[in-house]
Biopython code that builds the backbone (N, CA, C, O; Angstrom):
import numpy as np
from Bio.PDB.StructureBuilder import StructureBuilder

atoms = [
    (1, "MET", "N", (37.560, 10.334, 44.555)),
    (1, "MET", "CA", (36.766, 9.780, 43.479)),
    (1, "MET", "C", (36.820, 10.751, 42.298)),
    (1, "MET", "O", (36.698, 11.964, 42.469)),
    (2, "SER", "N", (37.001, 10.206, 41.127)),
    (2, "SER", "CA", (37.122, 11.008, 39.916)),
    (2, "SER", "C", (35.755, 11.566, 39.512)),
    (2, "SER", "O", (34.753, 10.858, 39.609)),
    (3, "PRO", "N", (35.698, 12.827, 39.061)),
    (3, "PRO", "CA", (34.419, 13.375, 38.595)),
    (3, "PRO", "C", (33.930, 12.697, 37.323)),
    (3, "PRO", "O", (32.757, 12.826, 36.973)),
    (4, "TRP", "N", (34.804, 11.978, 36.623)),
    (4, "TRP", "CA", (34.426, 11.294, 35.382)),
    (4, "TRP", "C", (33.795, 9.936, 35.642)),
    (4, "TRP", "O", (33.221, 9.332, 34.736)),
    (5, "ARG", "N", (33.897, 9.455, 36.873)),
    (5, "ARG", "CA", (33.385, 8.113, 37.167)),
    (5, "ARG", "C", (31.889, 8.006, 36.883)),
    (5, "ARG", "O", (31.461, 7.045, 36.244)),
    (6, "GLY", "N", (31.087, 8.961, 37.337)),
    (6, "GLY", "CA", (29.645, 8.936, 37.094)),
    (6, "GLY", "C", (29.310, 9.020, 35.618)),
    (6, "GLY", "O", (28.368, 8.381, 35.150)),
    (7, "VAL", "N", (30.094, 9.822, 34.873)),
    (7, "VAL", "CA", (29.872, 9.941, 33.425)),
    (7, "VAL", "C", (30.160, 8.619, 32.740)),
    (7, "VAL", "O", (29.396, 8.174, 31.883)),
    (8, "MET", "N", (31.279, 7.985, 33.124)),
    (8, "MET", "CA", (31.644, 6.705, 32.513)),
    (8, "MET", "C", (30.615, 5.628, 32.830)),
    (8, "MET", "O", (30.249, 4.841, 31.956)),
    (9, "GLU", "N", (30.145, 5.587, 34.077)),
    (9, "GLU", "CA", (29.125, 4.602, 34.431)),
    (9, "GLU", "C", (27.851, 4.837, 33.639)),
    (9, "GLU", "O", (27.193, 3.882, 33.225)),
    (10, "GLY", "N", (27.492, 6.105, 33.422)),
    (10, "GLY", "CA", (26.318, 6.425, 32.614)),
    (10, "GLY", "C", (26.468, 5.947, 31.181)),
    (10, "GLY", "O", (25.517, 5.428, 30.596)),
    (11, "HIS", "N", (27.674, 6.119, 30.599)),
    (11, "HIS", "CA", (27.921, 5.650, 29.233)),
    (11, "HIS", "C", (27.865, 4.126, 29.155)),
    (11, "HIS", "O", (27.369, 3.573, 28.173)),
    (12, "GLN", "N", (28.366, 3.453, 30.174)),
    (12, "GLN", "CA", (28.301, 1.991, 30.192)),
    (12, "GLN", "C", (26.851, 1.521, 30.253)),
    (12, "GLN", "O", (26.487, 0.555, 29.583)),
    (13, "ALA", "N", (26.032, 2.185, 31.039)),
    (13, "ALA", "CA", (24.610, 1.825, 31.129)),
    (13, "ALA", "C", (23.921, 2.066, 29.800)),
    (13, "ALA", "O", (23.107, 1.253, 29.363)),
    (14, "ASP", "N", (24.248, 3.199, 29.144)),
    (14, "ASP", "CA", (23.673, 3.477, 27.825)),
    (14, "ASP", "C", (24.080, 2.424, 26.817)),
    (14, "ASP", "O", (23.254, 1.980, 26.019)),
    (15, "ALA", "N", (25.339, 2.016, 26.837)),
    (15, "ALA", "CA", (25.828, 1.003, 25.908)),
    (15, "ALA", "C", (25.124, -0.327, 26.148)),
    (15, "ALA", "O", (24.790, -1.039, 25.200)),
    (16, "ALA", "N", (24.901, -0.658, 27.408)),
    (16, "ALA", "CA", (24.216, -1.911, 27.722)),
    (16, "ALA", "C", (22.783, -1.904, 27.194)),
    (16, "ALA", "O", (22.277, -2.940, 26.762)),
    (17, "MET", "N", (22.132, -0.750, 27.226)),
    (17, "MET", "CA", (20.753, -0.667, 26.741)),
    (17, "MET", "C", (20.690, -0.787, 25.220)),
    (17, "MET", "O", (19.657, -1.173, 24.673)),
    (18, "LEU", "N", (21.788, -0.460, 24.531)),
    (18, "LEU", "CA", (21.798, -0.504, 23.075)),
    (18, "LEU", "C", (22.193, -1.862, 22.522)),
    (18, "LEU", "O", (22.124, -2.074, 21.311)),
    (19, "GLN", "N", (22.606, -2.786, 23.379)),
    (19, "GLN", "CA", (23.002, -4.108, 22.911)),
    (19, "GLN", "C", (21.812, -4.849, 22.344)),
    (19, "GLN", "O", (20.697, -4.758, 22.859)),
    (20, "ILE", "N", (22.063, -5.577, 21.285)),
    (20, "ILE", "CA", (21.012, -6.360, 20.632)),
    (20, "ILE", "C", (21.065, -7.772, 21.198)),
    (20, "ILE", "O", (22.133, -8.382, 21.239)),
    (21, "PRO", "N", (19.925, -8.300, 21.635)),
    (21, "PRO", "CA", (19.933, -9.671, 22.174)),
    (21, "PRO", "C", (20.276, -10.686, 21.085)),
    (21, "PRO", "O", (20.130, -10.411, 19.894)),
    (22, "ASP", "N", (20.733, -11.858, 21.513)),
    (22, "ASP", "CA", (21.103, -12.914, 20.567)),
    (22, "ASP", "C", (19.919, -13.402, 19.741)),
    (22, "ASP", "O", (20.094, -13.823, 18.597)),
    (23, "HIS", "N", (18.732, -13.352, 20.302)),
    (23, "HIS", "CA", (17.549, -13.820, 19.585)),
    (23, "HIS", "C", (16.327, -13.055, 20.070)),
    (23, "HIS", "O", (16.300, -12.501, 21.168)),
    (24, "ALA", "N", (15.341, -13.048, 19.225)),
    (24, "ALA", "CA", (14.092, -12.373, 19.572)),
    (24, "ALA", "C", (13.312, -13.222, 20.568)),
    (24, "ALA", "O", (13.477, -14.442, 20.593)),
    (25, "PRO", "N", (12.474, -12.607, 21.384)),
    (25, "PRO", "CA", (11.654, -13.407, 22.306)),
    (25, "PRO", "C", (10.709, -14.316, 21.526)),
    (25, "PRO", "O", (10.321, -14.009, 20.399)),
    (26, "ALA", "N", (10.348, -15.429, 22.140)),
    (26, "ALA", "CA", (9.456, -16.379, 21.474)),
    (26, "ALA", "C", (8.083, -15.768, 21.217)),
    (26, "ALA", "O", (7.459, -16.062, 20.197)),
    (27, "PHE", "N", (7.610, -14.930, 22.115)),
    (27, "PHE", "CA", (6.317, -14.283, 21.971)),
    (27, "PHE", "C", (6.445, -12.816, 22.357)),
    (27, "PHE", "O", (7.241, -12.457, 23.224)),
    (28, "VAL", "N", (5.670, -11.996, 21.719)),
    (28, "VAL", "CA", (5.563, -10.593, 22.118)),
    (28, "VAL", "C", (4.092, -10.280, 22.294)),
    (28, "VAL", "O", (3.240, -10.863, 21.623)),
    (29, "SER", "N", (3.799, -9.374, 23.184)),
    (29, "SER", "CA", (2.419, -8.967, 23.402)),
    (29, "SER", "C", (2.081, -7.824, 22.461)),
    (29, "SER", "O", (2.892, -6.926, 22.232)),
    (30, "VAL", "N", (0.877, -7.872, 21.922)),
    (30, "VAL", "CA", (0.407, -6.832, 21.015)),
    (30, "VAL", "C", (-0.966, -6.385, 21.486)),
    (30, "VAL", "O", (-1.847, -7.204, 21.744)),
    (31, "GLU", "N", (-1.131, -5.093, 21.592)),
    (31, "GLU", "CA", (-2.442, -4.548, 21.935)),
    (31, "GLU", "C", (-3.001, -3.912, 20.679)),
    (31, "GLU", "O", (-2.288, -3.202, 19.971)),
    (32, "ASN", "N", (-4.262, -4.156, 20.400)),
    (32, "ASN", "CA", (-4.862, -3.644, 19.179)),
    (32, "ASN", "C", (-6.321, -3.317, 19.428)),
    (32, "ASN", "O", (-6.985, -3.939, 20.258)),
    (33, "GLN", "N", (-6.798, -2.342, 18.703)),
    (33, "GLN", "CA", (-8.220, -2.018, 18.736)),
    (33, "GLN", "C", (-8.784, -2.299, 17.355)),
    (33, "GLN", "O", (-8.213, -1.889, 16.345)),
    (34, "PHE", "N", (-9.916, -3.005, 17.318)),
    (34, "PHE", "CA", (-10.567, -3.258, 16.042)),
    (34, "PHE", "C", (-12.067, -3.246, 16.243)),
    (34, "PHE", "O", (-12.545, -3.277, 17.377)),
    (35, "PRO", "N", (-12.811, -3.201, 15.159)),
    (35, "PRO", "CA", (-14.268, -3.067, 15.278)),
    (35, "PRO", "C", (-14.896, -4.181, 16.124)),
    (35, "PRO", "O", (-14.462, -5.332, 16.103)),
    (36, "GLU", "N", (-15.920, -3.794, 16.857)),
    (36, "GLU", "CA", (-16.612, -4.733, 17.740)),
    (36, "GLU", "C", (-17.166, -5.927, 16.968)),
    (36, "GLU", "O", (-17.205, -7.041, 17.491)),
    (37, "GLU", "N", (-17.590, -5.701, 15.736)),
    (37, "GLU", "CA", (-18.130, -6.796, 14.919)),
    (37, "GLU", "C", (-17.079, -7.881, 14.693)),
    (37, "GLU", "O", (-17.398, -9.070, 14.721)),
    (38, "LEU", "N", (-15.820, -7.476, 14.469)),
    (38, "LEU", "CA", (-14.748, -8.463, 14.294)),
    (38, "LEU", "C", (-14.486, -9.219, 15.591)),
    (38, "LEU", "O", (-14.258, -10.429, 15.577)),
    (39, "TYR", "N", (-14.519, -8.510, 16.696)),
    (39, "TYR", "CA", (-14.330, -9.160, 17.992)),
    (39, "TYR", "C", (-15.439, -10.185, 18.241)),
    (39, "TYR", "O", (-15.169, -11.306, 18.671)),
    (40, "ASP", "N", (-16.683, -9.795, 17.970)),
    (40, "ASP", "CA", (-17.811, -10.715, 18.160)),
    (40, "ASP", "C", (-17.679, -11.938, 17.260)),
    (40, "ASP", "O", (-17.961, -13.058, 17.685)),
    (41, "ALA", "N", (-17.250, -11.727, 16.019)),
    (41, "ALA", "CA", (-17.076, -12.844, 15.093)),
    (41, "ALA", "C", (-15.961, -13.773, 15.574)),
    (41, "ALA", "O", (-16.084, -14.994, 15.481)),
    (42, "MET", "N", (-14.881, -13.196, 16.084)),
    (42, "MET", "CA", (-13.787, -14.006, 16.609)),
    (42, "MET", "C", (-14.260, -14.822, 17.813)),
    (42, "MET", "O", (-13.974, -16.015, 17.913)),
    (43, "ARG", "N", (-14.977, -14.178, 18.715)),
    (43, "ARG", "CA", (-15.486, -14.874, 19.901)),
    (43, "ARG", "C", (-16.403, -16.035, 19.501)),
    (43, "ARG", "O", (-16.314, -17.122, 20.073)),
    (44, "GLU", "N", (-17.264, -15.811, 18.541)),
    (44, "GLU", "CA", (-18.179, -16.869, 18.082)),
    (44, "GLU", "C", (-17.405, -18.000, 17.409)),
    (44, "GLU", "O", (-17.695, -19.176, 17.627)),
    (45, "PHE", "N", (-16.424, -17.637, 16.594)),
    (45, "PHE", "CA", (-15.620, -18.667, 15.928)),
    (45, "PHE", "C", (-14.925, -19.553, 16.958)),
    (45, "PHE", "O", (-14.942, -20.777, 16.831)),
    (46, "VAL", "N", (-14.317, -18.952, 17.970)),
    (46, "VAL", "CA", (-13.613, -19.705, 19.004)),
    (46, "VAL", "C", (-14.593, -20.559, 19.810)),
    (46, "VAL", "O", (-14.254, -21.666, 20.229)),
    (47, "ARG", "N", (-15.811, -20.044, 20.027)),
    (47, "ARG", "CA", (-16.824, -20.820, 20.755)),
    (47, "ARG", "C", (-17.213, -22.066, 19.965)),
    (47, "ARG", "O", (-17.360, -23.145, 20.540)),
    (48, "VAL", "N", (-17.378, -21.926, 18.663)),
    (48, "VAL", "CA", (-17.818, -23.039, 17.821)),
    (48, "VAL", "C", (-16.664, -24.001, 17.501)),
    (48, "VAL", "O", (-16.900, -25.183, 17.252)),
    (49, "HIS", "N", (-15.438, -23.511, 17.506)),
    (49, "HIS", "CA", (-14.265, -24.323, 17.180)),
    (49, "HIS", "C", (-13.329, -24.355, 18.396)),
    (49, "HIS", "O", (-12.379, -23.574, 18.465)),
    (50, "PRO", "N", (-13.591, -25.246, 19.347)),
    (50, "PRO", "CA", (-12.831, -25.241, 20.602)),
    (50, "PRO", "C", (-11.342, -25.561, 20.434)),
    (50, "PRO", "O", (-10.556, -25.294, 21.343)),
    (51, "GLN", "N", (-10.941, -26.122, 19.301)),
    (51, "GLN", "CA", (-9.517, -26.387, 19.084)),
    (51, "GLN", "C", (-8.745, -25.099, 18.777)),
    (51, "GLN", "O", (-7.514, -25.099, 18.765)),
    (52, "TRP", "N", (-9.456, -24.023, 18.535)),
    (52, "TRP", "CA", (-8.852, -22.713, 18.298)),
    (52, "TRP", "C", (-9.003, -21.860, 19.552)),
    (52, "TRP", "O", (-9.911, -22.069, 20.356)),
    (53, "ASP", "N", (-8.098, -20.897, 19.704)),
    (53, "ASP", "CA", (-8.249, -19.874, 20.719)),
    (53, "ASP", "C", (-7.911, -18.535, 20.072)),
    (53, "ASP", "O", (-7.491, -18.486, 18.916)),
    (54, "GLN", "N", (-8.093, -17.458, 20.815)),
    (54, "GLN", "CA", (-7.893, -16.133, 20.223)),
    (54, "GLN", "C", (-6.453, -15.929, 19.775)),
    (54, "GLN", "O", (-6.205, -15.209, 18.807)),
    (55, "TYR", "N", (-5.495, -16.554, 20.466)),
    (55, "TYR", "CA", (-4.093, -16.391, 20.115)),
    (55, "TYR", "C", (-3.785, -17.087, 18.788)),
    (55, "TYR", "O", (-3.154, -16.507, 17.904)),
    (56, "ARG", "N", (-4.228, -18.307, 18.663)),
    (56, "ARG", "CA", (-3.993, -19.054, 17.421)),
    (56, "ARG", "C", (-4.689, -18.369, 16.251)),
    (56, "ARG", "O", (-4.127, -18.278, 15.160)),
    (57, "LEU", "N", (-5.908, -17.889, 16.475)),
    (57, "LEU", "CA", (-6.658, -17.219, 15.417)),
    (57, "LEU", "C", (-5.941, -15.955, 14.946)),
    (57, "LEU", "O", (-5.813, -15.732, 13.742)),
    (58, "MET", "N", (-5.477, -15.132, 15.874)),
    (58, "MET", "CA", (-4.790, -13.897, 15.497)),
    (58, "MET", "C", (-3.450, -14.192, 14.821)),
    (58, "MET", "O", (-3.078, -13.508, 13.867)),
    (59, "GLN", "N", (-2.727, -15.195, 15.300)),
    (59, "GLN", "CA", (-1.472, -15.567, 14.659)),
    (59, "GLN", "C", (-1.708, -16.047, 13.236)),
    (59, "GLN", "O", (-0.985, -15.664, 12.316)),
    (60, "ALA", "N", (-2.728, -16.889, 13.057)),
    (60, "ALA", "CA", (-3.040, -17.398, 11.726)),
    (60, "ALA", "C", (-3.490, -16.273, 10.791)),
    (60, "ALA", "O", (-3.124, -16.255, 9.616)),
    (61, "ALA", "N", (-4.280, -15.340, 11.312)),
    (61, "ALA", "CA", (-4.755, -14.227, 10.488)),
    (61, "ALA", "C", (-3.598, -13.337, 10.047)),
    (61, "ALA", "O", (-3.519, -12.959, 8.879)),
    (62, "LEU", "N", (-2.703, -13.000, 10.968)),
    (62, "LEU", "CA", (-1.578, -12.138, 10.626)),
    (62, "LEU", "C", (-0.617, -12.841, 9.669)),
    (62, "LEU", "O", (-0.186, -12.255, 8.676)),
    (63, "ALA", "N", (-0.285, -14.090, 9.966)),
    (63, "ALA", "CA", (0.615, -14.840, 9.087)),
    (63, "ALA", "C", (-0.014, -15.004, 7.697)),
    (63, "ALA", "O", (0.675, -14.876, 6.685)),
    (64, "GLY", "N", (-1.323, -15.288, 7.650)),
    (64, "GLY", "CA", (-2.008, -15.428, 6.367)),
    (64, "GLY", "C", (-1.970, -14.149, 5.557)),
    (64, "GLY", "O", (-1.708, -14.182, 4.354)),
    (65, "PHE", "N", (-2.228, -13.027, 6.201)),
    (65, "PHE", "CA", (-2.196, -11.743, 5.507)),
    (65, "PHE", "C", (-0.806, -11.461, 4.952)),
    (65, "PHE", "O", (-0.656, -11.120, 3.779)),
    (66, "LEU", "N", (0.219, -11.605, 5.808)),
    (66, "LEU", "CA", (1.583, -11.321, 5.371)),
    (66, "LEU", "C", (2.009, -12.257, 4.237)),
    (66, "LEU", "O", (2.616, -11.815, 3.262)),
    (67, "PHE", "N", (1.694, -13.539, 4.363)),
    (67, "PHE", "CA", (2.039, -14.520, 3.330)),
    (67, "PHE", "C", (1.356, -14.177, 2.014)),
    (67, "PHE", "O", (1.999, -14.193, 0.965)),
    (68, "GLN", "N", (0.071, -13.869, 2.054)),
    (68, "GLN", "CA", (-0.677, -13.563, 0.836)),
    (68, "GLN", "C", (-0.234, -12.247, 0.204)),
    (68, "GLN", "O", (-0.436, -12.038, -0.992)),
    (69, "GLN", "N", (0.367, -11.362, 0.991)),
    (69, "GLN", "CA", (0.871, -10.094, 0.452)),
    (69, "GLN", "C", (2.296, -10.231, -0.089)),
    (69, "GLN", "O", (2.896, -9.251, -0.532)),
    (70, "GLY", "N", (2.823, -11.439, -0.049)),
    (70, "GLY", "CA", (4.134, -11.691, -0.635)),
    (70, "GLY", "C", (5.315, -11.522, 0.292)),
    (70, "GLY", "O", (6.441, -11.362, -0.179)),
    (71, "CYS", "N", (5.099, -11.550, 1.578)),
    (71, "CYS", "CA", (6.209, -11.431, 2.529)),
    (71, "CYS", "C", (7.187, -12.591, 2.280)),
    (71, "CYS", "O", (6.782, -13.753, 2.309)),
    (72, "PRO", "N", (8.469, -12.285, 2.036)),
    (72, "PRO", "CA", (9.431, -13.340, 1.701)),
    (72, "PRO", "C", (10.015, -14.078, 2.910)),
    (72, "PRO", "O", (10.804, -15.005, 2.724)),
    (73, "ASP", "N", (9.661, -13.704, 4.121)),
    (73, "ASP", "CA", (10.227, -14.309, 5.329)),
    (73, "ASP", "C", (9.756, -15.753, 5.472)),
    (73, "ASP", "O", (8.555, -16.021, 5.503)),
    (74, "ARG", "N", (10.699, -16.670, 5.558)),
    (74, "ARG", "CA", (10.353, -18.097, 5.667)),
    (74, "ARG", "C", (9.592, -18.400, 6.960)),
    (74, "ARG", "O", (8.747, -19.295, 6.989)),
    (75, "ALA", "N", (9.890, -17.660, 8.019)),
    (75, "ALA", "CA", (9.191, -17.871, 9.291)),
    (75, "ALA", "C", (7.709, -17.534, 9.140)),
    (75, "ALA", "O", (6.862, -18.200, 9.735)),
    (76, "VAL", "N", (7.389, -16.512, 8.354)),
    (76, "VAL", "CA", (5.985, -16.158, 8.107)),
    (76, "VAL", "C", (5.299, -17.305, 7.364)),
    (76, "VAL", "O", (4.187, -17.698, 7.717)),
    (77, "ALA", "N", (5.954, -17.838, 6.343)),
    (77, "ALA", "CA", (5.382, -18.966, 5.594)),
    (77, "ALA", "C", (5.166, -20.168, 6.508)),
    (77, "ALA", "O", (4.145, -20.851, 6.415)),
    (78, "ARG", "N", (6.133, -20.425, 7.394)),
    (78, "ARG", "CA", (6.000, -21.560, 8.324)),
    (78, "ARG", "C", (4.812, -21.371, 9.252)),
    (78, "ARG", "O", (4.038, -22.304, 9.464)),
    (79, "HIS", "N", (4.655, -20.156, 9.818)),
    (79, "HIS", "CA", (3.518, -19.895, 10.697)),
    (79, "HIS", "C", (2.199, -19.994, 9.929)),
    (79, "HIS", "O", (1.206, -20.495, 10.458)),
    (80, "TYR", "N", (2.189, -19.525, 8.704)),
    (80, "TYR", "CA", (0.987, -19.608, 7.875)),
    (80, "TYR", "C", (0.590, -21.070, 7.657)),
    (80, "TYR", "O", (-0.565, -21.442, 7.863)),
    (81, "LEU", "N", (1.542, -21.885, 7.245)),
    (81, "LEU", "CA", (1.250, -23.296, 6.982)),
    (81, "LEU", "C", (0.926, -24.050, 8.269)),
    (81, "LEU", "O", (0.050, -24.916, 8.273)),
    (82, "ASP", "N", (1.621, -23.731, 9.358)),
    (82, "ASP", "CA", (1.302, -24.360, 10.644)),
    (82, "ASP", "C", (-0.126, -24.029, 11.065)),
    (82, "ASP", "O", (-0.829, -24.883, 11.605)),
    (83, "GLY", "N", (-0.551, -22.805, 10.821)),
    (83, "GLY", "CA", (-1.909, -22.400, 11.165)),
    (83, "GLY", "C", (-2.957, -23.136, 10.347)),
    (83, "GLY", "O", (-4.051, -23.425, 10.832)),
    (84, "LEU", "N", (-2.612, -23.436, 9.100)),
    (84, "LEU", "CA", (-3.558, -24.149, 8.239)),
    (84, "LEU", "C", (-3.689, -25.618, 8.606)),
    (84, "LEU", "O", (-4.788, -26.172, 8.573)),
    (85, "PHE", "N", (-2.583, -26.250, 8.953)),
    (85, "PHE", "CA", (-2.577, -27.701, 9.081)),
    (85, "PHE", "C", (-2.422, -28.236, 10.492)),
    (85, "PHE", "O", (-2.433, -29.452, 10.682)),
    (86, "ARG", "N", (-2.280, -27.378, 11.481)),
    (86, "ARG", "CA", (-2.105, -27.860, 12.861)),
    (86, "ARG", "C", (-3.413, -28.437, 13.376)),
    (86, "ARG", "O", (-4.472, -27.816, 13.274)),
    (87, "ARG", "N", (-3.318, -29.610, 13.917)),
    (87, "ARG", "CA", (-4.477, -30.272, 14.517)),
    (87, "ARG", "C", (-4.156, -30.563, 15.968)),
    (87, "ARG", "O", (-3.049, -30.999, 16.283)),
    (88, "GLN", "N", (-5.106, -30.330, 16.849)),
    (88, "GLN", "CA", (-4.921, -30.642, 18.262)),
    (88, "GLN", "C", (-5.896, -31.731, 18.650)),
    (88, "GLN", "O", (-7.026, -31.785, 18.163)),
    (89, "GLN", "N", (-5.439, -32.597, 19.534)),
    (89, "GLN", "CA", (-6.320, -33.618, 20.079)),
    (89, "GLN", "C", (-7.320, -32.939, 21.006)),
    (89, "GLN", "O", (-6.967, -31.950, 21.648)),
    (90, "PRO", "N", (-8.552, -33.430, 21.102)),
    (90, "PRO", "CA", (-9.558, -32.802, 21.961)),
    (90, "PRO", "C", (-9.130, -32.673, 23.416)),
    (90, "PRO", "O", (-9.555, -31.741, 24.097)),
    (91, "ASP", "N", (-8.277, -33.611, 23.919)),
    (91, "ASP", "CA", (-7.899, -33.558, 25.326)),
    (91, "ASP", "C", (-6.652, -32.699, 25.559)),
    (91, "ASP", "O", (-6.293, -32.461, 26.712)),
    (92, "SER", "N", (-5.981, -32.227, 24.502)),
    (92, "SER", "CA", (-4.780, -31.407, 24.714)),
    (92, "SER", "C", (-5.163, -29.947, 24.921)),
    (92, "SER", "O", (-6.224, -29.496, 24.487)),
    (93, "THR", "N", (-4.288, -29.232, 25.583)),
    (93, "THR", "CA", (-4.531, -27.820, 25.830)),
    (93, "THR", "C", (-3.508, -26.991, 25.073)),
    (93, "THR", "O", (-2.352, -27.394, 24.945)),
    (94, "ALA", "N", (-3.917, -25.857, 24.582)),
    (94, "ALA", "CA", (-3.024, -24.969, 23.847)),
    (94, "ALA", "C", (-2.167, -24.189, 24.829)),
    (94, "ALA", "O", (-2.618, -23.820, 25.913)),
    (95, "THR", "N", (-0.935, -23.946, 24.436)),
    (95, "THR", "CA", (-0.042, -23.120, 25.243)),
    (95, "THR", "C", (-0.242, -21.679, 24.832)),
    (95, "THR", "O", (-0.179, -21.345, 23.648)),
    (96, "ARG", "N", (-0.479, -20.836, 25.801)),
    (96, "ARG", "CA", (-0.716, -19.421, 25.525)),
    (96, "ARG", "C", (0.424, -18.608, 26.086)),
    (96, "ARG", "O", (0.989, -18.939, 27.128)),
    (97, "PRO", "N", (0.765, -17.514, 25.368)),
    (97, "PRO", "CA", (1.831, -16.653, 25.881)),
    (97, "PRO", "C", (1.423, -15.934, 27.143)),
    (97, "PRO", "O", (2.211, -15.170, 27.700)),
]
sb = StructureBuilder()
sb.init_structure("model")
sb.init_model(0)
sb.init_chain("A")
sb.init_seg("    ")
for serial, (resi, resn, name, xyz) in enumerate(atoms, 1):
    if name == "N":
        sb.init_residue(resn, " ", resi, " ")
    sb.init_atom(name, np.array(xyz, "f"), 0.0, 1.0, " ", f" {name:<3s}", serial, name[0])
structure = sb.get_structure()
């Protein structure tokens, strides 16, 4: 067995880790810490508006902020507008990541 075999296999593994996927995942998880008052307000909003959930609220808030700050990404604009105008039927359930 060649002494270079392990080195070559290591380089192949490194190269595989550096490959860029064809597309980004549909959802990514984000962990964040924010003031308890904001959390309480979010919880109350979701309680009073059952068609919303914490995921939709956070997506709409982030997309709204980025859009209002002039982010030129069309996907951000689409998420912003979807958040404003999306309506769910009372019997439908939201899909969560």
